[in-house]
BAPAKE-277535 format. One record per residue: x, z, y of N, C-alpha, C, O, CB in turn. Coordinates in steps of 0.05 Angstrom, whole numbers, padded with zeros to 5 digits, always signed. Each point is the difference from the previous one (the first is absolute). Glycine has a CB too. Layout:
XZYXZYXZYXZYXZY/...
END
This chain:
+01758+01928+02565+00015+00006-00025-00014-00012-00024-00022+00009-00007+00040+00034+00028/-00006-00063-00034-00012-00012-00024-00003+00020-00022+00017+00017-00005+00003-00061+00018/-00043+00043-00027-00007+00018-00022-00011-00016-00023-00014-00020+00004+00006+00058+00028/+00013-00029-00056-00012-00012-00024-00008+00021-00020+00016+00019-00005+00011-00061+00012/-00051+00040-00018-00009+00019-00020-00002-00014-00027-00012-00022-00002-00014+00047+00037/+00038-00013-00056-00002-00010-00027-00019+00018-00015+00007+00022-00007+00040-00041+00008/-00072+00010-00006-00018+00017-00016+00012+00005-00028+00006-00019-00014-00046+00001+00040/+00043+00043-00033+00012+00006-00026-00007+00028-00008+00004+00019+00016+00034-00051-00007/-00048+00036-00033-00007+00026-00010+00014+00007-00026-00006+00020-00013-00038-00024+00036/+00062-00014-00032+00014+00004-00025+00022+00021+00001+00004+00014+00020-00015-00061-00032/+00027+00048-00009+00022+00019-00001+00024-00010+00015+00010-00022-00006-00027+00039-00038/+00026-00002+00063+00024-00007+00015+00013+00025+00010-00011+00014+00017-00009-00059-00004/+00044+00050-00023+00016+00022+00011+00017-00012+00023+00022-00011-00005-00020+00036-00041/-00012-00022+00070+00012-00013+00023+00028+00010+00005+00018-00016+00006-00063+00009+00013/+00049+00033-00021+00027+00011+00006+00020-00010-00020+00022-00009+00008-00043+00050+00011/+00015-00041-00045+00019-00009-00020+00005-00030+00002+00022-00009-00005-00037+00047-00025/-00006-00053+00037+00003-00029+00002+00017-00008+00024+00016-00018-00002-00061+00013-00020/+00042+00020+00044+00015-00008+00024+00028+00012+00001+00017-00010+00016-00061+00008+00007/+00050+00022-00040+00026+00013+00001+00023-00020-00003+00019+00001+00016-00040+00039-00035/+00021-00059+00000+00023-00018-00003+00004-00019+00024+00021-00011+00003-00028+00014-00052/-00014-00008+00066+00004-00018+00022+00002+00015+00027+00000-00013+00021-00026-00022-00047/+00028+00061+00025+00003+00015+00024+00028-00001+00012+00003-00002+00024-00040+00032-00040/+00057-00028-00002+00028+00001+00008+00003+00022+00021-00012+00021-00002+00018-00071-00007/+00011+00045+00029+00003+00020+00021-00016-00007+00025+00001+00014+00020+00045-00004-00037/-00061-00032+00015-00015-00010+00024-00028+00010+00001-00011+00001+00022+00040-00041-00023/-00041+00047-00021-00028+00008+00000-00002+00030+00002+00019+00015-00004-00031-00055-00023/-00013+00049+00033-00005+00029+00001-00030+00005-00004-00017-00016+00006+00056+00023+00026/-00044+00017-00042-00028+00009-00003-00007+00017+00024+00014+00020+00006-00011-00022-00057/-00026-00004+00064-00010+00015+00022-00028+00010-00008-00011-00008-00020+00038-00018+00054/-00039+00042-00017-00027+00010-00005-00020-00024+00000-00021+00002-00012+00033+00043+00032/-00005-00066-00006-00018-00023+00002+00004-00020-00022-00015-00019-00003+00016+00024+00051/+00020-00001-00065+00005-00019-00022+00030-00006-00002+00017+00013+00012-00063-00032-00006/+00051-00002-00022+00028-00009-00005+00007-00021+00021-00016-00019+00005+00012+00028-00054/+00027-00006+00062+00008-00019+00021+00027-00012-00008+00018+00014-00008-00043+00013+00043/+00026-00054-00032+00025-00014-00008+00005-00023+00018-00017-00018+00002+00009+00032-00050/+00031-00015+00062+00007-00023+00016+00013-00022-00017+00010+00006-00022-00004+00024+00062/-00006-00054-00031+00012-00022-00014+00006-00023+00019-00011-00002+00021-00013+00015-00063/+00043-00031+00033+00005-00025+00014-00012-00022-00017+00011-00006-00021+00032+00024+00043/-00063-00031-00012-00014-00021-00015+00010-00027+00011+00012-00001+00021-00052+00031-00030/+00034-00052-00005+00006-00027+00010-00013-00006+00027+00008-00018+00014-00003+00003-00061/-00026+00030+00054-00015-00004+00025+00007+00020+00022-00010+00000+00022-00027-00020-00048/+00056+00039+00019+00008+00019+00020-00003+00029-00010-00009+00004-00022-00004-00036+00057/+00022+00051-00019-00001+00028-00008-00028+00011-00002-00018-00010+00014+00063+00016+00007/-00049+00014-00038-00026+00011-00004+00003+00029-00009+00020+00008-00012-00039-00054+00001/-00002+00061+00016-00003+00027-00012-00027+00000-00014-00021-00006+00012+00050+00029+00023/-00029-00016-00060-00024+00002-00017-00007+00029-00005+00017+00016-00007-00006-00061-00014/-00036+00052+00025-00010+00026-00008-00021-00004-00022-00019-00016+00003+00028+00036+00043/-00006-00005-00068-00019-00002-00022-00013+00027-00004+00013+00021-00001+00015-00057-00021/-00054+00036+00019-00015+00024-00006-00022-00007-00019-00007-00023-00005+00017+00043+00050/-00022+00001-00058-00021-00004-00019-00022+00020+00004+00004+00023+00006+00029-00040-00039/-00058+00007+00031-00023+00018+00001-00021-00010-00021+00007-00016-00017+00001+00027+00066/-00032-00002-00047-00021-00007-00019-00007-00029+00000-00011-00011-00019-00007+00057+00023/+00023-00060+00018-00007-00028+00002+00021-00019-00011-00005-00023-00006-00021+00034+00046/+00051-00001-00043+00021-00017-00011+00027+00006+00014+00005+00022+00009-00039-00057-00019/+00051+00015+00011+00026+00002+00011+00001-00015+00027-00007-00023+00001+00028+00028-00048/-00012+00009+00067+00000-00011+00027+00029-00005+00009+00017+00017-00002-00060+00006+00013/+00048-00047-00001+00025-00007+00012-00003-00005+00030-00018-00015+00008+00034-00004-00052/+00001+00031+00060+00001-00005+00029+00028-00008+00007+00019+00010-00011-00056+00024+00020/+00040-00053+00009+00026-00011+00005+00004-00004+00030-00018-00007+00015+00018-00015-00059/+00025+00026+00053+00009-00004+00027+00023-00020+00000+00017+00002-00017-00032+00045+00031/+00016-00065+00006+00023-00018+00002-00006-00028-00007-00022-00007-00010+00051+00046+00001/-00009-00057+00013-00003-00028-00004-00006-00007-00029-00013-00021-00006+00044+00013+00044/-00022+00024-00057-00004-00006-00028-00025+00012-00012-00003+00002-00024+00051-00004+00020/-00067+00011+00021-00024+00014-00009-00017-00018-00019-00008+00009-00021+00008+00018+00063/-00005-00052-00034-00017-00017-00017+00014-00006-00026-00013+00000-00021-00007-00020+00062/+00046+00016-00040+00016-00006-00025-00003+00023-00020-00006-00005-00023+00039-00023+00050/-00029+00052-00018+00001+00023-00019-00028+00007-00009-00004+00008-00023+00045+00009+00045/-00062-00019-00005-00027+00006-00009-00010-00021-00019-00016+00007-00018+00008+00015+00062/+00017-00047-00042-00007-00020-00020+00011+00007-00027-00011-00010-00021+00010-00025+00057/+00022+00051-00037+00013+00007-00025-00004+00029-00008+00015+00012-00015+00019-00047+00025/-00055+00047+00002-00005+00029-00004-00004+00007-00030+00009+00021-00008-00029-00019+00054/+00006-00019-00061-00004+00006-00028+00027+00005-00015+00003+00018-00015-00045-00046+00016/+00061+00010+00005+00026+00003-00012+00014+00026+00008+00013+00013-00016-00009-00062+00014/-00005+00056+00027+00014+00023+00011-00011+00026-00012+00015+00019-00003-00007-00044+00045/-00033+00026-00049-00012+00025-00011-00003-00002-00031-00012+00018-00012-00012-00010+00055/+00035-00029-00055+00000-00001-00029-00024-00012-00013-00002+00000-00025+00030+00039+00027/-00047-00050+00013-00024-00011-00012+00005-00028-00011-00017-00011-00014-00010+00037+00046/+00051-00038-00027+00007-00025-00013+00011+00004-00028+00004-00019-00015+00005+00001+00060/-00003+00043-00052+00010+00007-00026-00024+00004-00019-00022+00007+00009+00063+00015+00011/-00036-00026-00046-00021+00003-00020+00010+00019-00022+00006-00010-00022-00024-00036+00033/+00018+00072-00006+00010+00018-00021-00017+00000-00025+00009+00007-00021+00009+00021+00057/-00044-00035-00034-00017+00000-00023+00006-00022-00020-00009+00001-00023-00026+00018+00052/+00052-00038-00021+00009-00021-00018+00021+00010-00020+00006-00013-00020-00016-00021+00055/+00020+00058-00029+00020+00013-00018-00015+00017-00020-00013+00019+00008+00049-00020+00029/-00033-00005-00062-00013+00015-00022+00021+00009-00020+00003-00013-00021-00047-00013+00028/+00059+00047-00001+00022+00008-00017-00010+00014-00025-00021+00014+00000+00050-00009+00040/-00015-00009-00062-00006+00013-00025+00016+00026-00005-00008+00017-00015-00003-00062-00004/+00034+00047+00033+00017+00023-00003-00016+00025+00010-00010+00000+00022+00053-00028-00016/-00045+00049-00022-00017+00023+00007+00007+00012+00027-00018+00006+00016+00012+00003-00064/+00031-00004+00053+00008+00013+00025-00006-00018+00024-00012+00009+00019+00048+00016-00043/-00029-00050+00022-00004-00019+00022-00030-00004+00004-00009-00002+00023+00053-00021-00033/-00059+00021-00011-00029-00004+00002-00013+00024+00015-00018-00004+00016+00018-00024-00058/+00009+00052+00035-00011+00024+00013+00008+00001+00030-00017+00006+00017+00019+00018-00061/+00023-00030+00050+00009+00000+00028-00015-00021+00016-00008+00005+00022+00053+00011-00037/-00049-00039+00003-00013-00022+00013-00029+00007+00006-00011-00006+00022+00041-00027-00044/-00043+00046+00003-00028+00008+00004-00002+00020+00023-00019-00001+00016+00009-00007-00065/+00029+00027+00050-00002+00021+00020+00009-00009+00027-00008+00012+00020+00016+00021-00056/+00007-00054+00037+00011-00010+00026-00008-00028+00006+00016-00016+00011+00023+00047-00016/-00063-00039-00002-00009-00027+00004-00001-00008+00029+00000-00023+00007-00026+00027-00049/+00025+00016+00060-00002-00005+00028+00027-00006+00013+00002-00006+00024-00041+00034-00023/+00061-00026-00017+00027-00006+00011+00004-00030-00004+00002-00010-00022+00016+00057+00011/-00016-00061+00033+00003-00029+00000+00026-00010+00012+00014+00016+00014-00064-00019-00012/+00056-00022-00006+00023-00013+00013-00009-00013+00025-00015-00019+00000+00037+00012-00044/-00012+00017+00067-00005-00013+00026+00018-00024+00003+00022-00001-00011-00036+00046+00031/+00005-00063-00003+00016-00025+00006+00001-00004+00030-00021-00003+00013+00008-00018-00058/+00037+00021+00056+00002-00003+00029+00003-00029+00009-00008-00007+00022+00029+00051-00021/-00010-00061-00018+00006-00028+00008+00023-00002+00019+00004-00022+00012-00052+00013-00018/+00064+00030+00009+00023+00000+00019+00025+00004-00017+00008+00023-00006-00036-00004+00045/+00041-00041-00046+00022+00001-00019+00025+00011+00014+00015+00015-00013-00035-00054-00012/+00026+00030+00049+00025+00009+00013+00001+00030+00003+00021+00012-00008-00019-00056+00032/-00022+00057-00013+00001+00028+00005+00002+00015-00027+00013+00021-00002-00039-00026+00045/+00012-00005-00064+00002+00012-00026+00028-00002-00011+00010+00019-00013-00058-00029+00005/+00061-00013+00012+00027-00003-00010+00020+00018+00015+00018+00011-00013-00029-00059+00002/+00007+00051+00037+00018+00018+00015-00003+00029-00010+00020+00014-00004-00023-00044+00044/-00021+00039-00045-00005+00027-00010+00013+00003-00027+00011+00021-00006-00054-00018+00031/+00041-00024-00042+00013+00002-00027+00030+00001+00002+00013+00016-00014-00052-00041-00005/+00051+00009+00037+00029+00001+00003+00009+00027+00010+00020+00010-00010-00020-00059+00020/-00014+00061+00009+00007+00026+00010-00002+00022-00022+00013+00021+00003-00029-00035+00043/+00001+00009-00067-00004+00019-00021+00020-00004-00023-00001+00015-00020-00047-00012+00032/+00065-00023-00010+00020-00005-00021+00020+00023-00004+00014+00006+00019-00020-00055-00010/+00006+00061-00032+00020+00019-00009+00004+00023+00020+00022+00010+00004+00001-00047-00027/-00045+00046+00035+00001+00023+00018-00024+00018-00006-00018-00008-00015+00042-00019+00051/-00024+00051-00025-00023+00017-00004-00023-00010+00018+00003-00016+00018+00027+00056-00028/-00054-00030+00003-00024-00007+00016+00003+00008+00029-00008-00014+00018-00019+00018-00059/+00039+00020+00046+00004+00010+00027+00018-00019+00016-00004-00005+00023-00002+00052-00039/+00028-00057+00003+00018-00019+00013-00014-00026+00007+00003-00010+00022+00035+00031-00046/-00055-00031+00006-00014-00025+00005-00019+00003+00023-00001-00017+00018+00005+00006-00066/-00020+00033+00049-00019+00004+00021+00015+00003+00027-00009-00011+00020-00023+00033-00053/+00053-00006+00033+00016+00004+00024+00011-00027+00011+00000-00005+00024+00011+00052-00039/-00002-00064-00004+00011-00026+00009-00021-00017+00012+00005-00013+00020+00028+00016-00056/-00057-00004+00024-00022-00017+00011-00009+00011+00027-00005-00016+00018-00010+00005-00065/+00014+00037+00050-00008+00011+00026+00021-00007+00021-00007-00006+00022-00018+00043-00045/+00050-00035+00015+00021-00006+00019-00001-00029+00008+00005-00006+00024+00023+00041-00045/-00033-00053+00003-00002-00028+00007-00023-00006+00019+00003-00016+00019+00017+00004-00063/-00042+00026+00040-00023-00004+00018+00005+00011+00028-00008-00012+00020-00022+00014-00060/+00044+00021+00041+00006+00011+00027+00019-00018+00015-00002-00004+00024-00005+00050-00043/+00027-00057+00005+00021-00015+00013-00007-00029+00004+00008-00012+00020+00025+00043-00040/-00048-00043+00002-00005-00029+00000-00029-00007+00003-00009-00021-00011+00050+00015-00017/-00057+00023+00041-00028-00006+00002-00011+00011+00026+00015+00007+00018-00020-00006-00068/-00022+00001+00051-00013+00011+00024-00027+00012-00009-00008-00005-00023+00030-00029+00054/-00035+00049-00014-00025+00013-00008-00021-00019-00010-00003-00022+00010+00013+00058+00023/-00025-00027-00053-00022-00016-00011-00023-00001+00019-00004+00019+00016+00019-00008-00062/-00032-00032+00045-00024-00001+00017-00020+00021-00009+00000+00009-00023+00007-00058+00031/-00025+00056+00011-00020+00020-00007+00005+00027+00013+00020+00003+00014-00027-00027-00056/-00011+00043+00037+00001+00026+00014+00016+00021-00014-00003+00024+00006-00041-00036+00012/+00063+00005-00036+00013+00019-00017+00028+00006+00011+00018-00017-00002-00044+00001-00038/+00029+00039+00052+00025+00007+00013+00023+00003-00021-00003+00012-00021-00023+00012+00057/+00049-00036-00029+00023+00002-00017+00001-00018-00024+00019+00001-00015-00017+00045+00030/-00022-00063-00018-00001-00018-00023+00017-00025+00006-00006-00014+00020-00040+00031-00034/+00066-00023-00003+00018-00022+00005-00006-00023-00020-00006+00005-00024+00041+00027+00042/-00032-00056-00008-00002-00023-00018+00024-00001-00019+00021+00011+00006-00047-00036+00029/+00024+00011-00058+00023-00005-00016+00021-00016+00017-00007-00012+00020-00021+00011-00063/+00053+00002+00035+00021-00012+00017-00004-00030+00004-00010-00014-00017+00041+00049+00000/-00022-00044+00040-00001-00028+00008+00021-00016-00015+00024+00007+00002-00041+00005+00044/+00010-00032-00062+00020-00014-00016+00022-00014+00017+00023-00001-00008-00058-00006-00026/+00028-00003+00058+00020-00013+00017+00021+00020+00008+00024-00006+00001-00058-00026+00015/+00025+00057-00009+00020+00020+00009+00016+00010-00024+00023+00007+00003-00054+00007+00034/+00019-00012-00060+00015+00008-00024+00022-00021-00006+00022+00008-00007-00063+00015-00012/+00034-00048+00021+00019-00021-00007+00023-00001+00020+00023-00006-00007-00059-00020-00014/+00031+00032+00046+00020-00002+00021+00018+00025+00002+00022-00002+00012-00053-00028+00013/+00023+00052-00036+00015+00025+00003+00025+00000-00016+00000-00009-00023-00043+00033+00032/+00065-00014+00002+00025+00004-00016-00003+00023-00019-00018+00016+00002+00045-00035+00036/-00008+00020-00057-00002+00021-00021+00000+00028+00012-00014+00018-00010+00036-00049-00022/-00006+00036+00053+00002+00027+00010-00026+00011+00010-00004+00024+00003+00052-00033+00009/-00067-00009-00005-00026+00009+00009-00017+00011-00023-00019+00015+00004+00021-00049+00032/+00006+00027-00061-00014+00011-00024+00015+00025-00010-00013+00018-00012-00002-00064+00000/+00040+00048+00017+00017+00020-00013-00009+00028+00006-00003+00017-00018+00041-00049+00020/-00043+00038+00024-00007+00027+00006-00030+00007-00006-00009+00022+00005+00044-00024+00030/-00049-00018-00047-00027+00005-00010+00001+00008-00030-00021+00003-00013+00002-00035+00047/+00043+00034-00045+00003+00007-00028-00002-00024-00018-00005+00004-00024-00013+00040+00034/+00022-00068+00000-00003-00025-00015+00028-00012-00003+00011-00010+00020-00059+00002-00005/+00059+00008-00039+00027-00010-00004+00000-00031+00001-00021-00012+00001+00032+00052-00029/+00013-00052+00029+00003-00028+00005-00015-00017-00021-00011-00021+00007+00055+00030+00015/-00044-00001-00047-00012-00017-00020-00030-00004+00005-00009-00023+00000+00043+00040-00033/-00048+00005+00038-00029-00003+00006-00005-00013+00027-00018-00016+00004+00009+00056-00032/+00026-00033+00048-00003-00012+00027+00003-00030-00001-00016-00014+00012+00033+00057+00008/+00003-00053-00035+00004-00028-00001-00023-00014-00014-00008-00022+00007+00057+00030-00008/-00060+00005-00020-00023-00012-00013-00024-00002+00018-00014-00020+00001+00030+00038-00044/-00022+00003+00058-00022+00000+00019+00004-00022+00021-00019-00015+00007+00012+00064-00013/+00032-00053+00016+00005-00020+00020-00004-00028-00012-00011-00018+00014+00043+00049+00009/-00024-00035-00048-00004-00026-00013-00030-00007-00002-00008-00022+00006+00051+00028-00031/-00058+00014+00017-00029-00004-00003-00013-00005+00027-00018-00016+00003+00018+00044-00044/+00009-00013+00061-00012-00002+00027+00003-00028+00012-00017-00009+00015+00026+00057-00008/+00014-00061-00013+00004-00027+00010-00022-00019-00009-00008-00018+00014+00058+00026-00014/-00060-00004-00025-00020-00017-00012-00027+00014-00002-00015-00005-00019+00051-00018-00007/-00042+00041+00044-00025+00016-00002-00025-00018-00001-00019+00006-00015+00042+00031+00040/-00024-00059-00010-00024-00017+00001-00004-00013-00027-00022+00002-00011+00029-00010+00060/+00013-00007-00060-00005-00012-00026-00005+00021-00022-00014-00005-00020+00042-00033+00034/-00016+00061-00012-00004+00021-00020-00029+00010+00001-00012+00004-00021+00059+00010+00025/-00059-00011+00020-00028+00008+00002-00019-00021-00011-00022+00006-00008+00034+00022+00047/-00003-00054-00038-00017-00021-00011-00003+00003-00031-00018-00012-00012+00032-00019+00050/+00003+00046-00050-00001+00004-00029-00025+00016-00008-00006+00002-00024+00056-00003+00022/-00065+00012+00021-00025+00013-00007-00019-00019-00014-00017+00009-00016+00023+00022+00055/-00003-00057-00034-00017-00020-00013+00011-00009-00027-00014-00014-00015+00000-00001+00060/+00037+00024-00052+00013-00007-00026-00007+00021-00021-00011+00021+00007+00048-00045+00017/-00031+00019-00048-00004+00019-00021+00023+00021+00001+00021-00005+00012-00045-00029-00041/+00020+00057+00017+00022+00020-00001+00025-00012-00013+00022+00006+00009-00056+00031-00011/+00031-00053-00019+00023-00012-00013+00015-00019+00019+00024+00001+00002-00047+00003-00046/+00008-00021+00058+00012-00018+00019+00014+00015+00023+00022-00007+00009-00056-00027-00020/+00021+00056+00020+00012+00016+00021+00026+00012-00010+00019+00002+00015-00065+00008+00003/+00047+00000-00043+00024+00011-00011+00023-00020-00001+00023+00007+00007-00051+00024-00033/+00022-00055+00018+00021-00021-00001+00012-00005+00028+00024-00002+00003-00048-00019-00042/+00006+00020+00059+00010-00005+00028+00016+00024+00009+00022-00005+00011-00062-00023-00002/+00031+00052-00012+00014+00023+00011+00027+00005-00014+00018+00010+00013-00062+00010-00002/+00046-00027-00036+00025+00004-00014+00023-00018+00010+00023+00003-00008-00050+00010-00032/+00020-00032+00057+00021-00016+00012+00018+00016+00019+00022-00008+00006-00053-00032-00009/+00021+00063+00012+00014+00015+00020+00018+00021-00014-00009+00015-00017-00029-00022+00051/+00063+00007-00026+00018+00021-00010-00010+00027+00007-00007+00006+00022+00046-00037-00018/-00040+00049-00025-00010+00026+00005-00029+00004-00009-00011+00022+00001+00042-00019+00036/-00044-00025-00047-00027+00002-00010+00000-00006-00030+00007-00023-00008-00026+00010+00054/+00011+00032-00062-00002-00004-00029-00027+00006-00010-00020+00001+00015+00068+00011-00019/-00050-00008-00022-00026+00003-00013-00015+00025+00010-00025-00001+00003+00043-00022-00042/-00004+00045+00043-00013+00025+00009-00013-00005+00028-00023+00008+00004+00056+00020-00031/-00018-00039+00045-00009-00005+00027-00024-00019+00000-00019+00004+00015+00065+00004+00003/-00045-00029-00034-00022-00019-00002-00025+00014-00010-00022-00003+00012+00054-00034-00021/-00030+00054-00012-00023+00014-00011-00012+00018+00021-00025+00001+00003+00045-00004-00049/-00003+00019+00060-00010+00018+00020-00014-00015+00023-00019+00010+00012+00055+00022-00023/-00026-00056+00017-00012-00017+00021-00027-00011-00007-00020+00005+00014+00066-00017+00000/-00048-00002-00037-00025-00013-00007-00022+00019-00009-00023-00007+00002+00050-00032-00015/-00019+00063+00005-00021+00020-00007-00016+00007+00025-00024+00006-00002+00053+00013-00034/-00016-00021+00060-00013+00006+00025-00011-00025+00014-00023-00001+00008+00053+00041-00004/-00013-00060-00001-00008-00024+00014-00022-00016-00014-00017-00012+00012+00062+00010+00008/-00043+00001-00047-00019-00016-00016-00019+00017-00016-00018-00010-00013+00053-00025+00010/-00032+00062+00004-00017+00017-00017+00004-00006-00029-00019+00001-00016-00013+00001+00053/+00057-00008-00046+00005-00008-00027+00000+00024-00019+00019+00016+00001+00008-00055+00016/-00047+00042-00033-00003+00023-00018+00018-00002-00024+00001+00018-00016-00047-00014+00031/+00061-00027-00018+00018-00003-00022+00029+00005+00008+00018-00001-00016-00050-00031-00005/+00037+00035+00047+00027+00003+00010+00014+00024-00012-00011+00023+00002-00003-00045+00041/+00037+00018-00055+00014+00022-00014+00028+00002+00012+00015-00019-00001-00041+00011-00042/+00032+00032+00054+00025+00004+00014+00022+00008-00020+00008+00023-00002-00033-00009+00043/+00036-00034-00054+00022+00004-00019+00025+00007+00016+00007-00014+00019-00028-00018-00053/+00035+00053+00026+00023+00009+00014-00005+00025+00016+00018+00010+00014-00002-00057-00012/-00040+00056-00002-00007+00025+00015+00013+00024-00013+00003+00001-00024-00047-00022+00038/+00052+00040+00003+00014+00024-00010-00018+00017-00017+00009+00013-00019+00019-00014+00060/-00054+00002-00035-00018+00018-00013-00019-00012-00021-00006+00012-00020+00008+00014+00061/-00011-00051-00036-00023-00010-00015+00006-00002-00030-00018+00006-00016+00005-00032+00056/+00037+00018-00048+00006-00002-00029-00003+00027-00014-00009+00000-00023+00040-00038+00033/-00024+00060+00004-00003+00026-00012-00030+00008-00001-00009+00012-00019+00055+00001+00035/-00060-00019+00005-00029+00006+00002-00015-00013-00023-00016+00012-00014+00020-00007+00064/+00001-00031-00054-00014-00015-00021+00008+00010-00027-00018+00004-00018+00017-00044+00048/+00026+00045-00035+00009+00009-00026-00012+00027-00006-00008+00005-00023+00051-00030+00028/-00044+00043+00014-00011+00027-00004-00029-00001-00008-00009+00013-00019+00042+00005+00052/-00049-00033-00018-00029+00000-00005-00008-00017-00025-00020+00006-00013+00014+00001+00062/+00021-00028-00055-00008-00017-00022+00015+00005-00026-00009-00008-00021-00001-00025+00055/+00033+00047-00033+00014+00006-00025+00007+00030-00003+00007+00008-00022+00012-00054+00024/-00022+00062+00019+00008+00028-00001+00029+00005+00004+00010+00023-00001-00047-00017-00029/+00052-00028+00035+00029+00003+00005+00005+00005+00030-00011-00015+00016+00022-00015-00055/+00005+00050+00046+00004+00006+00029+00017-00021+00015+00001+00001+00024-00006+00047-00036/+00019-00065-00003+00017-00020+00013-00006-00027-00013-00005-00002-00024+00041+00037+00034/-00034-00056+00007-00005-00027-00010+00019-00020+00013+00017+00008+00016-00065+00004-00024/+00045-00036+00001+00016-00022+00012-00019-00021+00010-00023-00001-00007+00062+00010-00024/-00028-00027+00048-00017-00022+00009-00009-00018-00023-00023-00009+00000+00048+00010+00044/-00008-00005-00063-00007-00017-00023-00023+00012-00016-00019-00014-00007+00066-00002+00005/-00046+00043-00002-00022+00013-00014-00025-00001+00016-00022-00005-00011+00055+00036-00011/-00031-00026+00049-00024-00001+00017-00013-00028-00001-00025-00001-00003+00046+00035+00033/-00006-00055-00028-00011-00027-00001-00014-00005-00026-00022-00011-00001+00058-00005+00032/-00024+00025-00053-00012-00004-00027-00026+00016-00002-00019-00011-00011+00065+00004-00009/-00046+00031+00029-00024+00017-00002-00023-00011+00016-00024+00003-00008+00053+00036+00001/-00023-00051+00030-00021-00009+00018-00009-00029-00005-00019-00010+00012+00037+00042+00021/-00004-00046-00050-00006-00029-00005-00029-00004-00008-00013-00019+00008+00061+00012-00021/-00058+00025-00003-00028-00003-00010-00021+00003+00021-00023-00007-00004+00039+00024-00039/-00008-00007+00067-00019+00005+00021-00002-00022+00021-00015+00002+00019+00023+00046-00026/+00008-00070+00004-00003-00022+00018-00029-00009+00002-00014+00000-00020+00061-00015+00009/-00057+00007+00035+00013-00001+00026-00006+00025+00017-00008-00002+00023+00004-00048-00025/+00006+00073-00010-00005+00025+00014+00023+00020-00003-00005+00025+00001-00044-00032-00009/+00073-00002+00005+00022+00018-00004+00004+00019+00024+00005+00024-00004+00017-00058-00026/-00024+00023+00054+00003+00017+00023-00022+00020+00003+00004+00022+00009+00019-00059+00013/-00047+00029-00031-00023+00019+00001+00005+00023-00020-00006+00023+00007-00025-00061+00005/+00042+00032-00035+00006+00021-00020+00021+00019+00012-00003+00025-00004-00007-00056-00034/+00030+00021+00051+00020+00018+00012-00013+00018+00021+00006+00024+00000+00029-00059-00007/-00053+00025+00024-00013+00017+00020-00017+00021-00014-00002+00023+00009+00002-00061+00024/-00013+00031-00055-00016+00020-00015+00018+00021-00011-00007+00024+00000-00027-00059-00011/+00057+00027+00000+00018+00020-00011+00012+00018+00021+00005+00024-00005+00006-00056-00031/-00008+00022+00060+00009+00017+00022-00021+00021+00006+00007+00023+00008+00020-00061+00012/-00052+00032-00023-00021+00019+00005-00002+00021-00023-00011+00021+00004-00014-00056+00022/+00037+00028-00049-00001+00018-00023+00020+00023+00003-00002+00019-00015-00013-00058-00013/+00034+00036+00046+00020+00021+00003+00028-00010-00005+00003-00022-00011-00037+00055-00003/+00054-00018+00022+00027-00009-00001+00013+00006-00028-00011+00014-00016+00015-00007+00065/+00019-00019-00053+00015+00005-00024+00019+00023+00004+00005+00008+00023-00007-00057-00035/+00013+00061-00009+00018+00023+00003+00025-00008+00016+00012-00021-00006-00029+00041-00037/+00025-00003+00062+00023-00006+00017+00023+00019-00009-00004+00023-00006-00025-00037+00045/+00053+00002-00040+00024+00016-00007+00021-00006+00021+00003-00022+00010-00014+00020-00059/+00027+00023+00056+00022-00004+00018-00009-00001+00029-00023+00003+00006+00047-00027-00042/-00005+00021+00054-00005+00000+00029-00016-00025+00009+00003-00021-00013+00039+00048+00020/-00057-00024+00014-00014-00023+00011+00019-00017+00016+00021+00008+00009-00063+00018-00007/+00034-00052+00001+00016-00018+00016+00001+00010+00028-00020+00007+00012+00008-00046-00041/+00036+00039+00041+00004+00011+00027-00006-00021+00021+00005-00024-00003+00029+00055-00015/-00044-00021+00040-00004-00017+00024+00027-00004+00014+00013+00020+00006-00061-00005-00001/+00055-00040-00001+00026-00005+00012-00001+00000+00031-00021-00004+00011+00033-00022-00051/+00011+00031+00052+00001-00001+00030+00022-00020+00007+00022+00000-00011-00038+00048+00016/+00010-00065+00015+00020-00019+00010+00011+00008+00027+00016-00014+00012-00039-00022-00038/+00014+00058+00037+00009+00008+00026+00030+00008-00001+00009+00012-00019-00056+00005+00030/+00061-00026+00009+00028+00007+00002+00018-00021-00014+00025+00002+00002-00038+00045-00001/+00002-00068-00013+00016-00021-00013+00004-00023+00019+00013-00019-00008-00030+00033-00037/
END
């Protein structure tokens, strides 16, 4: 079993850093964080743990060497939060208190894009359920000793599946068709890991069903882009407006204007504001939809 140790004694909130790249495929065990993936060299399961000597990565499967070579990115050590020196009092205080929250980078653009598409205009529970359903139906068990751990879905099987295979997983035709379009080009999409986030966005926007929000959610994970801003999100505009202006409701235009001064750390500011607490909620919550019986 290949292993790699990264000597590190600095500030790193491993749980908060790994949360955005966990999706429905990763899990926390007593032995550490475990996450399967499909790499260009084959399937792999990565386990990450930390002790007094540093951060340890252990890997099973054909993609073990590939993922261990990129371990710094996966645990956020490729990010440089100390380069951000905000003057805004609230942001400066949040940044000081949460300096260990970093942007992880997976280098896997296709799986990040699929997760983003599944999260379009649905609740978090719906998105997670959809991803789990895709892995159960279009994948197989991940390598290693972890019972019940499934790899992310196989792009070839996603591309070949008819719509009705998605429907009873709670994935309507619009998102299903987008996933299938991306799956056809999974290999060239994954090569975008070597491109800039901006170049990646230009490429992904060629696909019907992929817009600015999906691109931002993708590159924040695949490239560790700390400037990625998810314009069009149901919640973020209100969150930013509440914490930066005291107004309980905002617009995308106001959010973009308020965060412009924080480039190239706009996504980092949003994550800090999420740690500061939520904005006031009014009215009923968005309902989880059911497609059974249709």
